[in-house]
N, C-alpha and C positions, 0 to 999 in steps of 0.2 A: 668893685673892680676898678682899678686905677687905669683908665684909658680904654676907649673903645674906638679910637680913630687912628690906630696904627695901620701901616700899609700891609696888612695881612688879610687872609681870606675872610675872617670874621671881625676884624678891627681890633682884636686883642693881641697883646705882645706874646712872643714865643720864648719859652724857657726850656732848658734841657733838664728835666726832672730826673733824678737818679734814685734808685731804690737804696734804702739805708743799708741793706746787707752788702750791696755792691760797693758802697762807700766804705763800710767797715772793712771789707776785704782789701780795698786799696790801702787802707792804713796798715793792715797786717802785712801786706806785701811790702810796703815801705819799711816797716820794722825789720823784716827778714833781709831786705836789701841792705839796710844800715848795719845789721849784725854781721853780714858777710863782707863788710868793709866798703860798701858803696858810699859815695859822697852825698851829703845833704843837698837836696835839690827841691824844686817846686814842680808839681805835676797838676795837670788838669784832669778831672774825673768827669765823665759824662758819656753819653751814647752817641754824640756827634749829630744829633738831630733833636728838634724840640717839639713841644706841644703848645698850642695856643692856650691861654688862660681859660677861655670858655670850654675848651676840650677837657682841661683838668677838672673844672667844676662839674662837668657832666659825669666824669669818671668817679668823682667823689659822691655825687648823687646816686649813682648806680651802686657803689660800694655800701653806702649807708641806707639805701632804700628810702630816701626822703628827697623832697624837693627843697633846695636851698633858696633862701630869700637873698637875692643878689642885688646889691646897690651899686650903681655905676657912678664913678667919680672921674675927675680929670686925671690926666697923666701926672705921675710924679716927676718933678724936675730931674732931668738927666737920664731918665729911663729909656734905654734903647728899644727899638722894635723887636730885636732878636738877640738872645744870648745863648750860644750853643758851644759846648766844649769841644776842643780839638785834643783828643786823648791818645794820639799815636805814641807820644813819648812814654807815658806810663805803661802802655801795652808793650812797647819794645824793651824798655829798661827793667821794668819790674815784672813783666809777664802777667799783668793784670788782665783778667777776662771777665767782663760783666756777665751776669747770668739772668738778670730780671728786667730786661729792656722791654717792658710792656706797661703802658700807663694804667691799664685796668688793674694789673697785679700790684703796681706801686701803690695806688690809691686804696685798694682793698686791704692789703696787708697793713698799711698805715692806719686805716680805720679800725681794723681788728685790734691793733696794738693799743690805740687810744681807748677803745671800748673796754679792753682788759684792764687798763690803768684806772678807768672809772669804776670798775667792778660791776658793770652792768652787762648782762647777757645781750648778745647781738640781737636776738629776736625781740627783746623788749625795746631796744633803742630804735629798731626799724619801724616800730609802730607809734613812735612819738610824732605828733603832728607839728609842723612848723608853719 
């Protein structure tokens, strides 16, 4: 974990994690917008609030059913304490509406996808000791 001395509740930085399906939907909304004659533009995608890195790791542990071995390291140069998207523009212009604004859901579905790619049933992966 890069940095444990940020000015946050647990010392880890805050990031606006987004579910891959919400991000994919944003891309599809953008394509529809362009097909209707909309101008090419830049949009932020996110939920407008973040999760601390330590919270994300706890959600991953919960999804995987294992305790992660976490190593702490120094901050990376230039890393801000908080990065949170301001997504009112994409909501207004493209009609984008996120559906999966839940860290546990984000981590669980990401874990399920990775387990599927590995070809390993979830129940077997959950019983691997770390």
